[in-house]
PyMOL CGO cylinders between C-alpha atoms (Angstrom):
from pymol import cmd
from pymol.cgo import CYLINDER

trace = [
    CYLINDER, 120.54, 101.43, 124.79, 119.61, 99.34, 128.47, 0.3, 1, 1, 1, 1, 1, 1,
    CYLINDER, 119.61, 99.34, 128.47, 116.38, 100.16, 127.94, 0.3, 1, 1, 1, 1, 1, 1,
    CYLINDER, 116.38, 100.16, 127.94, 116.20, 97.65, 124.66, 0.3, 1, 1, 1, 1, 1, 1,
    CYLINDER, 116.20, 97.65, 124.66, 118.79, 95.51, 126.15, 0.3, 1, 1, 1, 1, 1, 1,
    CYLINDER, 118.79, 95.51, 126.15, 116.54, 94.70, 129.12, 0.3, 1, 1, 1, 1, 1, 1,
    CYLINDER, 116.54, 94.70, 129.12, 113.12, 94.71, 126.86, 0.3, 1, 1, 1, 1, 1, 1,
    CYLINDER, 113.12, 94.71, 126.86, 112.38, 91.09, 127.14, 0.3, 1, 1, 1, 1, 1, 1,
    CYLINDER, 112.38, 91.09, 127.14, 113.85, 90.46, 130.77, 0.3, 1, 1, 1, 1, 1, 1,
    CYLINDER, 113.85, 90.46, 130.77, 110.46, 90.67, 132.00, 0.3, 1, 1, 1, 1, 1, 1,
    CYLINDER, 110.46, 90.67, 132.00, 108.89, 87.60, 130.70, 0.3, 1, 1, 1, 1, 1, 1,
    CYLINDER, 108.89, 87.60, 130.70, 111.92, 85.89, 130.18, 0.3, 1, 1, 1, 1, 1, 1,
    CYLINDER, 111.92, 85.89, 130.18, 113.77, 85.98, 133.58, 0.3, 1, 1, 1, 1, 1, 1,
    CYLINDER, 113.77, 85.98, 133.58, 114.03, 82.53, 133.77, 0.3, 1, 1, 1, 1, 1, 1,
    CYLINDER, 114.03, 82.53, 133.77, 116.81, 82.46, 131.73, 0.3, 1, 1, 1, 1, 1, 1,
    CYLINDER, 116.81, 82.46, 131.73, 120.45, 82.84, 132.93, 0.3, 1, 1, 1, 1, 1, 1,
    CYLINDER, 120.45, 82.84, 132.93, 121.05, 86.87, 132.75, 0.3, 1, 1, 1, 1, 1, 1,
    CYLINDER, 121.05, 86.87, 132.75, 123.84, 86.25, 130.08, 0.3, 1, 1, 1, 1, 1, 1,
    CYLINDER, 123.84, 86.25, 130.08, 121.00, 84.34, 128.06, 0.3, 1, 1, 1, 1, 1, 1,
    CYLINDER, 121.00, 84.34, 128.06, 118.37, 87.57, 128.73, 0.3, 1, 1, 1, 1, 1, 1,
    CYLINDER, 118.37, 87.57, 128.73, 118.03, 90.49, 126.73, 0.3, 1, 1, 1, 1, 1, 1,
    CYLINDER, 118.03, 90.49, 126.73, 118.64, 91.04, 122.88, 0.3, 1, 1, 1, 1, 1, 1,
    CYLINDER, 118.64, 91.04, 122.88, 121.82, 91.49, 120.98, 0.3, 1, 1, 1, 1, 1, 1,
    CYLINDER, 121.82, 91.49, 120.98, 121.93, 94.90, 119.51, 0.3, 1, 1, 1, 1, 1, 1,
    CYLINDER, 121.93, 94.90, 119.51, 125.14, 95.14, 118.13, 0.3, 1, 1, 1, 1, 1, 1,
    CYLINDER, 125.14, 95.14, 118.13, 125.97, 93.96, 114.26, 0.3, 1, 1, 1, 1, 1, 1,
    CYLINDER, 125.97, 93.96, 114.26, 129.70, 92.77, 113.04, 0.3, 1, 1, 1, 1, 1, 1,
    CYLINDER, 129.70, 92.77, 113.04, 131.30, 95.59, 113.40, 0.3, 1, 1, 1, 1, 1, 1,
    CYLINDER, 131.30, 95.59, 113.40, 129.82, 96.37, 116.76, 0.3, 1, 1, 1, 1, 1, 1,
    CYLINDER, 129.82, 96.37, 116.76, 127.84, 99.50, 116.04, 0.3, 1, 1, 1, 1, 1, 1,
    CYLINDER, 127.84, 99.50, 116.04, 124.45, 98.87, 117.38, 0.3, 1, 1, 1, 1, 1, 1,
    CYLINDER, 124.45, 98.87, 117.38, 121.18, 97.50, 115.23, 0.3, 1, 1, 1, 1, 1, 1,
    CYLINDER, 121.18, 97.50, 115.23, 118.71, 99.59, 116.42, 0.3, 1, 1, 1, 1, 1, 1,
    CYLINDER, 118.71, 99.59, 116.42, 119.69, 102.84, 118.33, 0.3, 1, 1, 1, 1, 1, 1,
    CYLINDER, 119.69, 102.84, 118.33, 117.33, 104.20, 121.09, 0.3, 1, 1, 1, 1, 1, 1,
    CYLINDER, 117.33, 104.20, 121.09, 116.45, 107.56, 119.38, 0.3, 1, 1, 1, 1, 1, 1,
    CYLINDER, 116.45, 107.56, 119.38, 115.12, 107.57, 115.93, 0.3, 1, 1, 1, 1, 1, 1,
    CYLINDER, 115.12, 107.57, 115.93, 117.57, 107.62, 113.47, 0.3, 1, 1, 1, 1, 1, 1,
    CYLINDER, 117.57, 107.62, 113.47, 118.23, 107.78, 109.38, 0.3, 1, 1, 1, 1, 1, 1,
    CYLINDER, 118.23, 107.78, 109.38, 119.43, 104.88, 107.58, 0.3, 1, 1, 1, 1, 1, 1,
    CYLINDER, 119.43, 104.88, 107.58, 120.33, 105.46, 104.19, 0.3, 1, 1, 1, 1, 1, 1,
    CYLINDER, 120.33, 105.46, 104.19, 118.68, 102.69, 102.12, 0.3, 1, 1, 1, 1, 1, 1,
    CYLINDER, 118.68, 102.69, 102.12, 121.80, 101.92, 100.31, 0.3, 1, 1, 1, 1, 1, 1,
    CYLINDER, 121.80, 101.92, 100.31, 123.84, 100.46, 103.46, 0.3, 1, 1, 1, 1, 1, 1,
    CYLINDER, 123.84, 100.46, 103.46, 121.16, 97.57, 103.12, 0.3, 1, 1, 1, 1, 1, 1,
    CYLINDER, 121.16, 97.57, 103.12, 122.03, 97.05, 99.09, 0.3, 1, 1, 1, 1, 1, 1,
    CYLINDER, 122.03, 97.05, 99.09, 126.08, 97.27, 99.85, 0.3, 1, 1, 1, 1, 1, 1,
    CYLINDER, 126.08, 97.27, 99.85, 125.95, 94.61, 103.04, 0.3, 1, 1, 1, 1, 1, 1,
    CYLINDER, 125.95, 94.61, 103.04, 123.56, 92.10, 101.46, 0.3, 1, 1, 1, 1, 1, 1,
    CYLINDER, 123.56, 92.10, 101.46, 125.26, 92.65, 97.88, 0.3, 1, 1, 1, 1, 1, 1,
    CYLINDER, 125.26, 92.65, 97.88, 128.36, 92.04, 99.72, 0.3, 1, 1, 1, 1, 1, 1,
    CYLINDER, 128.36, 92.04, 99.72, 130.02, 95.53, 97.79, 0.3, 1, 1, 1, 1, 1, 1,
    CYLINDER, 130.02, 95.53, 97.79, 133.05, 97.88, 98.90, 0.3, 1, 1, 1, 1, 1, 1,
    CYLINDER, 133.05, 97.88, 98.90, 130.75, 100.97, 99.53, 0.3, 1, 1, 1, 1, 1, 1,
    CYLINDER, 130.75, 100.97, 99.53, 127.48, 102.88, 97.81, 0.3, 1, 1, 1, 1, 1, 1,
    CYLINDER, 127.48, 102.88, 97.81, 130.02, 103.58, 94.85, 0.3, 1, 1, 1, 1, 1, 1,
    CYLINDER, 130.02, 103.58, 94.85, 129.26, 100.08, 93.53, 0.3, 1, 1, 1, 1, 1, 1,
    CYLINDER, 129.26, 100.08, 93.53, 125.53, 101.03, 93.00, 0.3, 1, 1, 1, 1, 1, 1,
    CYLINDER, 125.53, 101.03, 93.00, 125.79, 103.55, 90.89, 0.3, 1, 1, 1, 1, 1, 1,
    CYLINDER, 125.79, 103.55, 90.89, 123.95, 103.41, 87.71, 0.3, 1, 1, 1, 1, 1, 1,
    CYLINDER, 123.95, 103.41, 87.71, 121.75, 100.99, 89.28, 0.3, 1, 1, 1, 1, 1, 1,
    CYLINDER, 121.75, 100.99, 89.28, 117.89, 101.25, 89.47, 0.3, 1, 1, 1, 1, 1, 1,
    CYLINDER, 117.89, 101.25, 89.47, 115.59, 100.73, 92.66, 0.3, 1, 1, 1, 1, 1, 1,
    CYLINDER, 115.59, 100.73, 92.66, 113.52, 98.02, 91.98, 0.3, 1, 1, 1, 1, 1, 1,
    CYLINDER, 113.52, 98.02, 91.98, 110.11, 97.16, 93.74, 0.3, 1, 1, 1, 1, 1, 1,
    CYLINDER, 110.11, 97.16, 93.74, 107.53, 94.98, 92.83, 0.3, 1, 1, 1, 1, 1, 1,
    CYLINDER, 107.53, 94.98, 92.83, 103.73, 94.85, 93.07, 0.3, 1, 1, 1, 1, 1, 1,
    CYLINDER, 103.73, 94.85, 93.07, 100.88, 92.55, 92.33, 0.3, 1, 1, 1, 1, 1, 1,
    CYLINDER, 100.88, 92.55, 92.33, 99.51, 92.06, 89.00, 0.3, 1, 1, 1, 1, 1, 1,
    CYLINDER, 99.51, 92.06, 89.00, 95.76, 91.06, 87.68, 0.3, 1, 1, 1, 1, 1, 1,
    CYLINDER, 95.76, 91.06, 87.68, 95.62, 87.51, 86.54, 0.3, 1, 1, 1, 1, 1, 1,
    CYLINDER, 95.62, 87.51, 86.54, 98.35, 86.41, 88.83, 0.3, 1, 1, 1, 1, 1, 1,
    CYLINDER, 98.35, 86.41, 88.83, 99.11, 83.84, 91.59, 0.3, 1, 1, 1, 1, 1, 1,
    CYLINDER, 99.11, 83.84, 91.59, 102.01, 84.46, 93.94, 0.3, 1, 1, 1, 1, 1, 1,
    CYLINDER, 102.01, 84.46, 93.94, 105.22, 82.65, 92.50, 0.3, 1, 1, 1, 1, 1, 1,
    CYLINDER, 105.22, 82.65, 92.50, 105.06, 79.77, 95.17, 0.3, 1, 1, 1, 1, 1, 1,
    CYLINDER, 105.06, 79.77, 95.17, 102.54, 78.28, 93.16, 0.3, 1, 1, 1, 1, 1, 1,
    CYLINDER, 102.54, 78.28, 93.16, 104.37, 78.13, 89.83, 0.3, 1, 1, 1, 1, 1, 1,
    CYLINDER, 104.37, 78.13, 89.83, 104.52, 74.40, 90.39, 0.3, 1, 1, 1, 1, 1, 1,
    CYLINDER, 104.52, 74.40, 90.39, 100.38, 73.96, 90.15, 0.3, 1, 1, 1, 1, 1, 1,
    CYLINDER, 100.38, 73.96, 90.15, 99.35, 72.85, 86.91, 0.3, 1, 1, 1, 1, 1, 1,
    CYLINDER, 99.35, 72.85, 86.91, 95.90, 74.57, 86.69, 0.3, 1, 1, 1, 1, 1, 1,
    CYLINDER, 95.90, 74.57, 86.69, 96.97, 78.39, 88.43, 0.3, 1, 1, 1, 1, 1, 1,
    CYLINDER, 96.97, 78.39, 88.43, 99.95, 78.39, 85.84, 0.3, 1, 1, 1, 1, 1, 1,
    CYLINDER, 99.95, 78.39, 85.84, 97.42, 77.67, 83.53, 0.3, 1, 1, 1, 1, 1, 1,
    CYLINDER, 97.42, 77.67, 83.53, 95.18, 80.31, 84.44, 0.3, 1, 1, 1, 1, 1, 1,
    CYLINDER, 95.18, 80.31, 84.44, 97.88, 83.29, 85.43, 0.3, 1, 1, 1, 1, 1, 1,
    CYLINDER, 97.88, 83.29, 85.43, 99.74, 82.28, 81.92, 0.3, 1, 1, 1, 1, 1, 1,
    CYLINDER, 99.74, 82.28, 81.92, 97.08, 83.40, 79.47, 0.3, 1, 1, 1, 1, 1, 1,
    CYLINDER, 97.08, 83.40, 79.47, 95.91, 86.74, 78.32, 0.3, 1, 1, 1, 1, 1, 1,
    CYLINDER, 95.91, 86.74, 78.32, 92.15, 87.35, 77.81, 0.3, 1, 1, 1, 1, 1, 1,
    CYLINDER, 92.15, 87.35, 77.81, 91.92, 88.47, 74.44, 0.3, 1, 1, 1, 1, 1, 1,
    CYLINDER, 91.92, 88.47, 74.44, 95.16, 86.45, 73.42, 0.3, 1, 1, 1, 1, 1, 1,
    CYLINDER, 95.16, 86.45, 73.42, 97.17, 90.04, 73.88, 0.3, 1, 1, 1, 1, 1, 1,
    CYLINDER, 97.17, 90.04, 73.88, 100.32, 90.83, 75.69, 0.3, 1, 1, 1, 1, 1, 1,
    CYLINDER, 100.32, 90.83, 75.69, 99.55, 92.24, 78.72, 0.3, 1, 1, 1, 1, 1, 1,
    CYLINDER, 99.55, 92.24, 78.72, 101.77, 92.63, 81.56, 0.3, 1, 1, 1, 1, 1, 1,
    CYLINDER, 101.77, 92.63, 81.56, 103.85, 89.40, 81.14, 0.3, 1, 1, 1, 1, 1, 1,
    CYLINDER, 103.85, 89.40, 81.14, 101.12, 87.06, 81.01, 0.3, 1, 1, 1, 1, 1, 1,
    CYLINDER, 101.12, 87.06, 81.01, 101.85, 84.18, 78.25, 0.3, 1, 1, 1, 1, 1, 1,
    CYLINDER, 101.85, 84.18, 78.25, 99.80, 84.82, 75.17, 0.3, 1, 1, 1, 1, 1, 1,
    CYLINDER, 99.80, 84.82, 75.17, 98.95, 82.28, 71.61, 0.3, 1, 1, 1, 1, 1, 1,
    CYLINDER, 98.95, 82.28, 71.61, 99.57, 79.45, 74.08, 0.3, 1, 1, 1, 1, 1, 1,
    CYLINDER, 99.57, 79.45, 74.08, 98.88, 77.80, 77.65, 0.3, 1, 1, 1, 1, 1, 1,
    CYLINDER, 98.88, 77.80, 77.65, 101.95, 76.77, 79.73, 0.3, 1, 1, 1, 1, 1, 1,
    CYLINDER, 101.95, 76.77, 79.73, 100.13, 73.02, 81.59, 0.3, 1, 1, 1, 1, 1, 1,
    CYLINDER, 100.13, 73.02, 81.59, 101.72, 70.14, 82.23, 0.3, 1, 1, 1, 1, 1, 1,
    CYLINDER, 101.72, 70.14, 82.23, 100.63, 66.48, 81.09, 0.3, 1, 1, 1, 1, 1, 1,
    CYLINDER, 100.63, 66.48, 81.09, 99.33, 63.86, 82.93, 0.3, 1, 1, 1, 1, 1, 1,
    CYLINDER, 99.33, 63.86, 82.93, 101.72, 63.48, 86.32, 0.3, 1, 1, 1, 1, 1, 1,
    CYLINDER, 101.72, 63.48, 86.32, 104.47, 65.50, 84.32, 0.3, 1, 1, 1, 1, 1, 1,
    CYLINDER, 104.47, 65.50, 84.32, 105.34, 68.47, 86.20, 0.3, 1, 1, 1, 1, 1, 1,
    CYLINDER, 105.34, 68.47, 86.20, 108.07, 69.42, 84.30, 0.3, 1, 1, 1, 1, 1, 1,
    CYLINDER, 108.07, 69.42, 84.30, 107.56, 72.99, 82.54, 0.3, 1, 1, 1, 1, 1, 1,
    CYLINDER, 107.56, 72.99, 82.54, 108.83, 74.32, 79.18, 0.3, 1, 1, 1, 1, 1, 1,
    CYLINDER, 108.83, 74.32, 79.18, 110.21, 77.91, 79.58, 0.3, 1, 1, 1, 1, 1, 1,
    CYLINDER, 110.21, 77.91, 79.58, 106.94, 80.10, 79.41, 0.3, 1, 1, 1, 1, 1, 1,
    CYLINDER, 106.94, 80.10, 79.41, 105.60, 80.51, 75.87, 0.3, 1, 1, 1, 1, 1, 1,
    CYLINDER, 105.60, 80.51, 75.87, 108.34, 78.89, 74.63, 0.3, 1, 1, 1, 1, 1, 1,
    CYLINDER, 108.34, 78.89, 74.63, 111.01, 81.75, 75.31, 0.3, 1, 1, 1, 1, 1, 1,
    CYLINDER, 111.01, 81.75, 75.31, 114.39, 79.90, 74.70, 0.3, 1, 1, 1, 1, 1, 1,
    CYLINDER, 114.39, 79.90, 74.70, 114.70, 78.65, 71.48, 0.3, 1, 1, 1, 1, 1, 1,
    CYLINDER, 114.70, 78.65, 71.48, 116.76, 74.95, 70.68, 0.3, 1, 1, 1, 1, 1, 1,
    CYLINDER, 116.76, 74.95, 70.68, 119.70, 76.82, 70.00, 0.3, 1, 1, 1, 1, 1, 1,
    CYLINDER, 119.70, 76.82, 70.00, 119.49, 77.72, 73.86, 0.3, 1, 1, 1, 1, 1, 1,
    CYLINDER, 119.49, 77.72, 73.86, 119.44, 81.67, 72.59, 0.3, 1, 1, 1, 1, 1, 1,
    CYLINDER, 119.44, 81.67, 72.59, 116.02, 83.53, 74.00, 0.3, 1, 1, 1, 1, 1, 1,
    CYLINDER, 116.02, 83.53, 74.00, 113.54, 83.86, 71.14, 0.3, 1, 1, 1, 1, 1, 1,
    CYLINDER, 113.54, 83.86, 71.14, 112.65, 87.60, 70.05, 0.3, 1, 1, 1, 1, 1, 1,
    CYLINDER, 112.65, 87.60, 70.05, 110.81, 89.46, 72.37, 0.3, 1, 1, 1, 1, 1, 1,
    CYLINDER, 110.81, 89.46, 72.37, 108.19, 90.33, 69.14, 0.3, 1, 1, 1, 1, 1, 1,
    CYLINDER, 108.19, 90.33, 69.14, 107.24, 86.44, 69.22, 0.3, 1, 1, 1, 1, 1, 1,
    CYLINDER, 107.24, 86.44, 69.22, 107.25, 85.55, 72.62, 0.3, 1, 1, 1, 1, 1, 1,
    CYLINDER, 107.25, 85.55, 72.62, 105.95, 86.87, 75.53, 0.3, 1, 1, 1, 1, 1, 1,
    CYLINDER, 105.95, 86.87, 75.53, 108.50, 87.69, 78.57, 0.3, 1, 1, 1, 1, 1, 1,
    CYLINDER, 108.50, 87.69, 78.57, 107.12, 89.18, 81.72, 0.3, 1, 1, 1, 1, 1, 1,
    CYLINDER, 107.12, 89.18, 81.72, 107.12, 93.35, 81.89, 0.3, 1, 1, 1, 1, 1, 1,
    CYLINDER, 107.12, 93.35, 81.89, 109.49, 95.46, 83.76, 0.3, 1, 1, 1, 1, 1, 1,
    CYLINDER, 109.49, 95.46, 83.76, 108.20, 99.09, 84.32, 0.3, 1, 1, 1, 1, 1, 1,
    CYLINDER, 108.20, 99.09, 84.32, 110.47, 101.36, 83.63, 0.3, 1, 1, 1, 1, 1, 1,
    CYLINDER, 110.47, 101.36, 83.63, 110.78, 105.47, 83.26, 0.3, 1, 1, 1, 1, 1, 1,
    CYLINDER, 110.78, 105.47, 83.26, 110.36, 106.50, 79.85, 0.3, 1, 1, 1, 1, 1, 1,
    CYLINDER, 110.36, 106.50, 79.85, 112.83, 109.30, 80.30, 0.3, 1, 1, 1, 1, 1, 1,
    CYLINDER, 112.83, 109.30, 80.30, 115.24, 106.64, 81.84, 0.3, 1, 1, 1, 1, 1, 1,
    CYLINDER, 115.24, 106.64, 81.84, 115.58, 104.55, 78.58, 0.3, 1, 1, 1, 1, 1, 1,
    CYLINDER, 115.58, 104.55, 78.58, 114.41, 107.05, 76.03, 0.3, 1, 1, 1, 1, 1, 1,
    CYLINDER, 114.41, 107.05, 76.03, 117.54, 105.51, 73.75, 0.3, 1, 1, 1, 1, 1, 1,
    CYLINDER, 117.54, 105.51, 73.75, 115.67, 101.97, 73.92, 0.3, 1, 1, 1, 1, 1, 1,
    CYLINDER, 115.67, 101.97, 73.92, 112.91, 100.80, 72.16, 0.3, 1, 1, 1, 1, 1, 1,
    CYLINDER, 112.91, 100.80, 72.16, 109.43, 100.00, 73.83, 0.3, 1, 1, 1, 1, 1, 1,
    CYLINDER, 109.43, 100.00, 73.83, 109.69, 96.00, 74.13, 0.3, 1, 1, 1, 1, 1, 1,
    CYLINDER, 109.69, 96.00, 74.13, 113.45, 96.01, 74.09, 0.3, 1, 1, 1, 1, 1, 1,
    CYLINDER, 113.45, 96.01, 74.09, 114.60, 92.25, 75.71, 0.3, 1, 1, 1, 1, 1, 1,
    CYLINDER, 114.60, 92.25, 75.71, 116.87, 93.22, 78.55, 0.3, 1, 1, 1, 1, 1, 1,
    CYLINDER, 116.87, 93.22, 78.55, 118.53, 91.35, 81.54, 0.3, 1, 1, 1, 1, 1, 1,
    CYLINDER, 118.53, 91.35, 81.54, 118.02, 92.43, 84.84, 0.3, 1, 1, 1, 1, 1, 1,
    CYLINDER, 118.02, 92.43, 84.84, 120.37, 91.36, 87.46, 0.3, 1, 1, 1, 1, 1, 1,
    CYLINDER, 120.37, 91.36, 87.46, 122.18, 91.97, 90.81, 0.3, 1, 1, 1, 1, 1, 1,
    CYLINDER, 122.18, 91.97, 90.81, 124.94, 89.77, 92.92, 0.3, 1, 1, 1, 1, 1, 1,
    CYLINDER, 124.94, 89.77, 92.92, 121.79, 87.89, 93.99, 0.3, 1, 1, 1, 1, 1, 1,
    CYLINDER, 121.79, 87.89, 93.99, 120.78, 86.80, 89.89, 0.3, 1, 1, 1, 1, 1, 1,
    CYLINDER, 120.78, 86.80, 89.89, 119.44, 87.57, 86.86, 0.3, 1, 1, 1, 1, 1, 1,
    CYLINDER, 119.44, 87.57, 86.86, 115.93, 87.72, 84.90, 0.3, 1, 1, 1, 1, 1, 1,
    CYLINDER, 115.93, 87.72, 84.90, 114.79, 88.44, 81.25, 0.3, 1, 1, 1, 1, 1, 1,
    CYLINDER, 114.79, 88.44, 81.25, 111.94, 90.97, 80.84, 0.3, 1, 1, 1, 1, 1, 1,
    CYLINDER, 111.94, 90.97, 80.84, 111.03, 93.44, 78.23, 0.3, 1, 1, 1, 1, 1, 1,
    CYLINDER, 111.03, 93.44, 78.23, 110.91, 96.72, 78.92, 0.3, 1, 1, 1, 1, 1, 1,
    CYLINDER, 110.91, 96.72, 78.92, 107.57, 98.68, 79.41, 0.3, 1, 1, 1, 1, 1, 1,
    CYLINDER, 107.57, 98.68, 79.41, 108.03, 102.70, 79.80, 0.3, 1, 1, 1, 1, 1, 1,
    CYLINDER, 108.03, 102.70, 79.80, 106.00, 104.68, 80.83, 0.3, 1, 1, 1, 1, 1, 1,
    CYLINDER, 106.00, 104.68, 80.83, 105.37, 107.91, 82.82, 0.3, 1, 1, 1, 1, 1, 1,
    CYLINDER, 105.37, 107.91, 82.82, 103.60, 106.45, 85.68, 0.3, 1, 1, 1, 1, 1, 1,
    CYLINDER, 103.60, 106.45, 85.68, 107.56, 104.97, 86.49, 0.3, 1, 1, 1, 1, 1, 1,
    CYLINDER, 107.56, 104.97, 86.49, 109.56, 107.87, 88.30, 0.3, 1, 1, 1, 1, 1, 1,
    CYLINDER, 109.56, 107.87, 88.30, 113.06, 108.38, 87.52, 0.3, 1, 1, 1, 1, 1, 1,
    CYLINDER, 113.06, 108.38, 87.52, 115.13, 105.73, 88.51, 0.3, 1, 1, 1, 1, 1, 1,
    CYLINDER, 115.13, 105.73, 88.51, 112.76, 103.26, 89.70, 0.3, 1, 1, 1, 1, 1, 1,
    CYLINDER, 112.76, 103.26, 89.70, 111.48, 100.07, 88.03, 0.3, 1, 1, 1, 1, 1, 1,
    CYLINDER, 111.48, 100.07, 88.03, 108.48, 98.17, 88.84, 0.3, 1, 1, 1, 1, 1, 1,
    CYLINDER, 108.48, 98.17, 88.84, 108.80, 94.20, 88.38, 0.3, 1, 1, 1, 1, 1, 1,
    CYLINDER, 108.80, 94.20, 88.38, 105.12, 92.35, 89.12, 0.3, 1, 1, 1, 1, 1, 1,
    CYLINDER, 105.12, 92.35, 89.12, 105.49, 89.51, 91.57, 0.3, 1, 1, 1, 1, 1, 1,
    CYLINDER, 105.49, 89.51, 91.57, 103.48, 86.26, 90.43, 0.3, 1, 1, 1, 1, 1, 1,
    CYLINDER, 103.48, 86.26, 90.43, 105.98, 85.95, 87.86, 0.3, 1, 1, 1, 1, 1, 1,
    CYLINDER, 105.98, 85.95, 87.86, 106.81, 81.98, 87.74, 0.3, 1, 1, 1, 1, 1, 1,
    CYLINDER, 106.81, 81.98, 87.74, 110.22, 80.52, 88.06, 0.3, 1, 1, 1, 1, 1, 1,
    CYLINDER, 110.22, 80.52, 88.06, 111.95, 79.59, 85.11, 0.3, 1, 1, 1, 1, 1, 1,
    CYLINDER, 111.95, 79.59, 85.11, 115.81, 79.12, 85.19, 0.3, 1, 1, 1, 1, 1, 1,
    CYLINDER, 115.81, 79.12, 85.19, 117.41, 78.34, 82.03, 0.3, 1, 1, 1, 1, 1, 1,
    CYLINDER, 117.41, 78.34, 82.03, 121.28, 78.55, 81.11, 0.3, 1, 1, 1, 1, 1, 1,
    CYLINDER, 121.28, 78.55, 81.11, 122.26, 80.78, 79.04, 0.3, 1, 1, 1, 1, 1, 1,
    CYLINDER, 122.26, 80.78, 79.04, 125.78, 82.08, 77.62, 0.3, 1, 1, 1, 1, 1, 1,
    CYLINDER, 125.78, 82.08, 77.62, 126.74, 79.43, 80.86, 0.3, 1, 1, 1, 1, 1, 1,
    CYLINDER, 126.74, 79.43, 80.86, 125.42, 81.24, 83.16, 0.3, 1, 1, 1, 1, 1, 1,
    CYLINDER, 125.42, 81.24, 83.16, 121.88, 80.69, 85.05, 0.3, 1, 1, 1, 1, 1, 1,
    CYLINDER, 121.88, 80.69, 85.05, 119.10, 82.93, 83.79, 0.3, 1, 1, 1, 1, 1, 1,
    CYLINDER, 119.10, 82.93, 83.79, 115.71, 83.09, 84.97, 0.3, 1, 1, 1, 1, 1, 1,
    CYLINDER, 115.71, 83.09, 84.97, 113.55, 83.81, 81.79, 0.3, 1, 1, 1, 1, 1, 1,
    CYLINDER, 113.55, 83.81, 81.79, 110.39, 83.41, 83.97, 0.3, 1, 1, 1, 1, 1, 1,
    CYLINDER, 110.39, 83.41, 83.97, 110.87, 86.72, 85.27, 0.3, 1, 1, 1, 1, 1, 1,
    CYLINDER, 110.87, 86.72, 85.27, 110.51, 85.92, 89.30, 0.3, 1, 1, 1, 1, 1, 1,
    CYLINDER, 110.51, 85.92, 89.30, 111.38, 89.22, 91.06, 0.3, 1, 1, 1, 1, 1, 1,
    CYLINDER, 111.38, 89.22, 91.06, 112.19, 86.94, 93.74, 0.3, 1, 1, 1, 1, 1, 1,
    CYLINDER, 112.19, 86.94, 93.74, 115.44, 85.94, 91.86, 0.3, 1, 1, 1, 1, 1, 1,
    CYLINDER, 115.44, 85.94, 91.86, 117.10, 89.43, 92.42, 0.3, 1, 1, 1, 1, 1, 1,
    CYLINDER, 117.10, 89.43, 92.42, 116.32, 89.69, 95.95, 0.3, 1, 1, 1, 1, 1, 1,
    CYLINDER, 116.32, 89.69, 95.95, 118.44, 88.56, 98.66, 0.3, 1, 1, 1, 1, 1, 1,
    CYLINDER, 118.44, 88.56, 98.66, 117.57, 86.84, 102.14, 0.3, 1, 1, 1, 1, 1, 1,
    CYLINDER, 117.57, 86.84, 102.14, 120.36, 88.60, 104.29, 0.3, 1, 1, 1, 1, 1, 1,
    CYLINDER, 120.36, 88.60, 104.29, 118.04, 90.57, 106.62, 0.3, 1, 1, 1, 1, 1, 1,
    CYLINDER, 118.04, 90.57, 106.62, 118.04, 94.55, 107.18, 0.3, 1, 1, 1, 1, 1, 1,
    CYLINDER, 118.04, 94.55, 107.18, 119.10, 96.52, 110.20, 0.3, 1, 1, 1, 1, 1, 1,
    CYLINDER, 119.10, 96.52, 110.20, 115.74, 98.22, 109.71, 0.3, 1, 1, 1, 1, 1, 1,
    CYLINDER, 115.74, 98.22, 109.71, 113.42, 95.62, 110.75, 0.3, 1, 1, 1, 1, 1, 1,
    CYLINDER, 113.42, 95.62, 110.75, 115.49, 92.49, 111.50, 0.3, 1, 1, 1, 1, 1, 1,
    CYLINDER, 115.49, 92.49, 111.50, 113.54, 91.14, 108.38, 0.3, 1, 1, 1, 1, 1, 1,
    CYLINDER, 113.54, 91.14, 108.38, 114.17, 91.04, 104.98, 0.3, 1, 1, 1, 1, 1, 1,
    CYLINDER, 114.17, 91.04, 104.98, 113.63, 93.45, 102.32, 0.3, 1, 1, 1, 1, 1, 1,
    CYLINDER, 113.63, 93.45, 102.32, 111.71, 91.28, 99.87, 0.3, 1, 1, 1, 1, 1, 1,
    CYLINDER, 111.71, 91.28, 99.87, 109.97, 94.01, 98.30, 0.3, 1, 1, 1, 1, 1, 1,
    CYLINDER, 109.97, 94.01, 98.30, 113.29, 95.82, 96.76, 0.3, 1, 1, 1, 1, 1, 1,
    CYLINDER, 113.29, 95.82, 96.76, 116.95, 95.43, 94.96, 0.3, 1, 1, 1, 1, 1, 1,
    CYLINDER, 116.95, 95.43, 94.96, 119.24, 97.53, 93.19, 0.3, 1, 1, 1, 1, 1, 1,
    CYLINDER, 119.24, 97.53, 93.19, 120.08, 96.20, 89.62, 0.3, 1, 1, 1, 1, 1, 1,
    CYLINDER, 120.08, 96.20, 89.62, 121.64, 96.53, 86.91, 0.3, 1, 1, 1, 1, 1, 1,
    CYLINDER, 121.64, 96.53, 86.91, 119.66, 97.05, 83.39, 0.3, 1, 1, 1, 1, 1, 1,
    CYLINDER, 119.66, 97.05, 83.39, 121.02, 96.15, 79.93, 0.3, 1, 1, 1, 1, 1, 1,
    CYLINDER, 121.02, 96.15, 79.93, 119.92, 95.17, 76.54, 0.3, 1, 1, 1, 1, 1, 1,
    CYLINDER, 119.92, 95.17, 76.54, 119.98, 91.64, 75.05, 0.3, 1, 1, 1, 1, 1, 1,
    CYLINDER, 119.98, 91.64, 75.05, 121.56, 91.68, 71.81, 0.3, 1, 1, 1, 1, 1, 1,
]
cmd.load_cgo(trace, "trace")
């Protein structure tokens, strides 16, 4: 403990003694980092980040992880009309991993107001049938979702946000895990009085609270609930 708290005193000796070292206690007075290797239950982070009472509130959720798909630019490029066009048109015009098909999502002239991807939301403010529009995919274990048809439109959510996706059932996802590719555009729409990102951007679901394991943000994972959109 002493070694950790005095880790940087060699380089910052010019600081007042009271300001040297590092803070090593959390809001409850427990050490953030222990002097010996410790196991932290990954659910503890989500309980804290989501403001939950305990881990029982995570029951029935899936651990979402994010990867980069091909034909994708990072979602920070959502307003770049060139990349928006290139990454949202599938070669051959077929549905692949959430990219648009049959139409381009581009801007015109100086207009940088983009419509919902491939007109995902109809004039009545409700989502279009996924068989007629191209939502981004979320990969799920086929046994976990054996009672739900492949390609069904689902709402993926937690205390941070909500996105619409279509499920893609595969044995390549282990039970309990789901995969949502990075690089989807952020397209928030008000549906039923609530904001839903119909672009399927995984960042919509990520907390910004630093984790006690690495003092960074757990931007690559989230605990989510998945329900079919009726």
